C-alpha positions in Angstrom: -11.8 -32.0 34.4 -9.4 -33.1 31.7 -10.5 -35.6 29.2 -8.5 -37.8 26.7 -9.6 -39.6 23.6 -8.2 -43.1 22.8 -6.6 -43.2 19.2 -7.3 -45.9 16.7 -3.6 -47.0 17.8 -4.8 -47.2 21.4 -2.8 -44.1 22.4 -3.6 -41.1 24.5 -2.1 -37.8 25.1 -1.5 -36.7 28.8 -3.0 -33.0 28.8 -0.2 -30.3 28.8 -1.4 -28.8 32.2 -0.7 -32.2 33.9 2.4 -32.7 32.1 3.9 -29.5 33.1 2.7 -29.7 36.8 4.2 -33.1 37.0 7.4 -32.3 35.2 7.1 -35.2 32.7 9.7 -35.4 29.9 9.7 -37.1 26.6 10.9 -40.8 26.8 10.0 -41.0 30.4 9.2 -44.5 31.6 5.8 -45.3 33.5 4.6 -48.3 35.2 1.0 -48.9 34.0 -1.6 -50.3 36.7 -5.1 -51.5 36.0 -7.4 -51.1 39.1 -11.1 -51.9 38.8 -12.3 -49.5 36.2 -9.2 -47.1 36.4 -5.7 -46.9 34.9 -2.9 -45.6 37.0 0.5 -44.2 35.5 3.5 -44.3 38.1 6.8 -42.6 37.1 9.6 -45.0 37.2 12.6 -43.3 38.8 16.1 -44.4 38.6 17.7 -45.7 41.8 20.0 -42.8 42.1 17.0 -40.5 42.5 15.9 -42.3 45.6 19.2 -42.1 47.5 18.6 -40.6 50.8 14.8 -40.3 50.6 14.5 -41.8 54.1 17.2 -39.8 55.7 14.9 -37.6 57.9 12.8 -40.6 58.8 15.6 -42.6 60.1 16.7 -39.9 62.6 13.3 -39.9 64.3 12.7 -43.7 64.4 12.3 -45.1 67.8 11.7 -48.9 68.4 9.0 -50.1 70.9 10.4 -51.8 73.9 9.0 -55.3 72.8 10.9 -55.0 69.5 14.4 -54.2 70.6 15.4 -57.9 70.8 
């Protein structure tokens, strides 16, 4: 288990093993969410990186008969 310590300036360091496995870069932007007793960091990606991410899904999508009209 990785643990971190909150600094007097309320900062934490993401452990190296996690940074490397998730390809984090200095200056990268994250959305921070608080959920119950948990903090989640979500990497913010530019819209250009999202282009085509549904390409394969669209080809296999089939409407149900009641949704056609």
